[in-house]
C-alpha positions as CSV (number, residue, x, y, z in Angstrom):
1,X,-17.8,26.5,-8.6
2,X,-20.1,26.8,-6.5
3,X,-20.1,25.4,-3.0
4,X,-22.7,23.1,-2.8
5,X,-20.9,21.5,-6.1
6,X,-17.6,22.1,-3.9
7,X,-18.5,20.2,-0.8
8,X,-20.4,17.6,-2.9
9,X,-17.2,17.3,-5.0
10,X,-15.7,16.8,-1.3
11,X,-17.6,14.2,-0.4
12,X,-17.4,12.2,-3.4
13,X,-13.6,12.2,-3.7
14,X,-13.7,11.1,0.8
15,X,-16.0,8.6,0.1
16,X,-14.4,7.1,-3.3
17,X,-11.0,7.8,-1.1
18,X,-12.3,5.9,2.0
19,X,-14.0,3.1,-0.5
20,X,-11.4,2.4,-3.0
21,X,-7.5,3.4,-1.7
22,X,-9.1,2.4,2.0
23,X,-9.9,-1.0,0.4
24,X,-6.5,-1.3,-1.3
25,X,-4.3,-0.6,1.6
26,X,-6.3,-3.1,3.4
27,X,-6.3,-5.7,1.6
28,X,-2.2,-5.6,1.3
29,X,-1.4,-4.8,4.6
30,X,-3.7,-7.7,5.9
31,X,-1.6,-9.6,3.4
32,X,2.0,-7.8,4.4
33,X,0.6,-8.9,8.3
34,X,0.4,-12.4,7.9
35,X,3.7,-13.0,6.6
36,X,5.0,-11.0,9.6
37,X,2.7,-12.6,12.5
38,X,4.9,-15.2,13.8
39,X,2.4,-17.8,13.9
40,X,1.2,-20.6,12.2
41,X,0.0,-19.5,8.7
42,X,-3.8,-20.6,8.8
43,X,-3.6,-18.9,12.6
44,X,-1.5,-15.9,10.6
45,X,-4.3,-15.4,7.8
46,X,-7.2,-14.7,10.3
47,X,-5.4,-13.0,12.7
48,X,-5.0,-10.2,9.7
49,X,-7.9,-10.7,8.4
50,X,-9.4,-9.7,11.3
51,X,-7.4,-6.5,12.1
52,X,-7.9,-6.0,8.6
53,X,-11.5,-4.8,10.2
54,X,-10.1,-2.6,12.3
55,X,-7.9,-1.6,9.8
56,X,-10.5,-0.7,7.3
57,X,-13.0,1.0,10.1
58,X,-9.9,2.8,10.0
59,X,-9.4,4.3,6.9
60,X,-12.6,5.4,6.6
61,X,-12.8,7.7,9.3
62,X,-9.5,9.2,8.4
63,X,-11.0,10.2,4.9
64,X,-13.8,11.6,6.9
65,X,-11.2,13.3,9.6
66,X,-8.5,15.1,7.4
67,X,-9.8,18.5,7.0
68,X,-8.3,18.8,3.7
69,X,-9.8,16.5,1.0
70,X,-7.0,15.7,-1.0
71,X,-5.0,14.4,2.1
72,X,-7.3,11.3,2.0
73,X,-6.5,11.1,-1.8
74,X,-2.9,11.1,-0.4
75,X,-2.6,9.6,3.0
76,X,-4.9,6.0,2.1
77,X,-3.1,6.2,-1.3
78,X,0.0,6.5,0.1
79,X,-0.1,4.3,2.8
80,X,-1.4,1.4,-0.4
81,X,1.5,2.1,-2.4
82,X,4.1,1.8,0.7
83,X,2.0,-2.0,1.3
84,X,2.2,-2.7,-2.3
85,X,6.2,-1.7,-2.3
86,X,7.0,-4.0,1.0
87,X,4.8,-6.7,-0.3
88,X,6.5,-6.8,-3.3
89,X,10.3,-6.7,-1.9
90,X,9.2,-9.5,0.6
91,X,8.0,-11.8,-2.1
92,X,10.9,-10.3,-4.6
93,X,9.3,-8.8,-7.2
94,X,6.9,-11.6,-8.2
95,X,3.3,-10.9,-8.9
């Protein structure tokens, strides 16, 4: 694999991680925050959705901050799986 194609693969992987896994992690974390926040339901949902914009921006920056592109994949995937498991545990496995 040439240096240019290896670099292009790394950039493609980082963009894919940031877009897909960042979105999934942000969505699951926003649902988790809406469950946890001690506010009225509408306020909790609105607050968690506003905070999700910050989290998604942070996920994108994290994907390009780490040195190895595989680390971006494992970190964002781990955040998504952790939020997914906690959400499923809180709901009781439904859904």
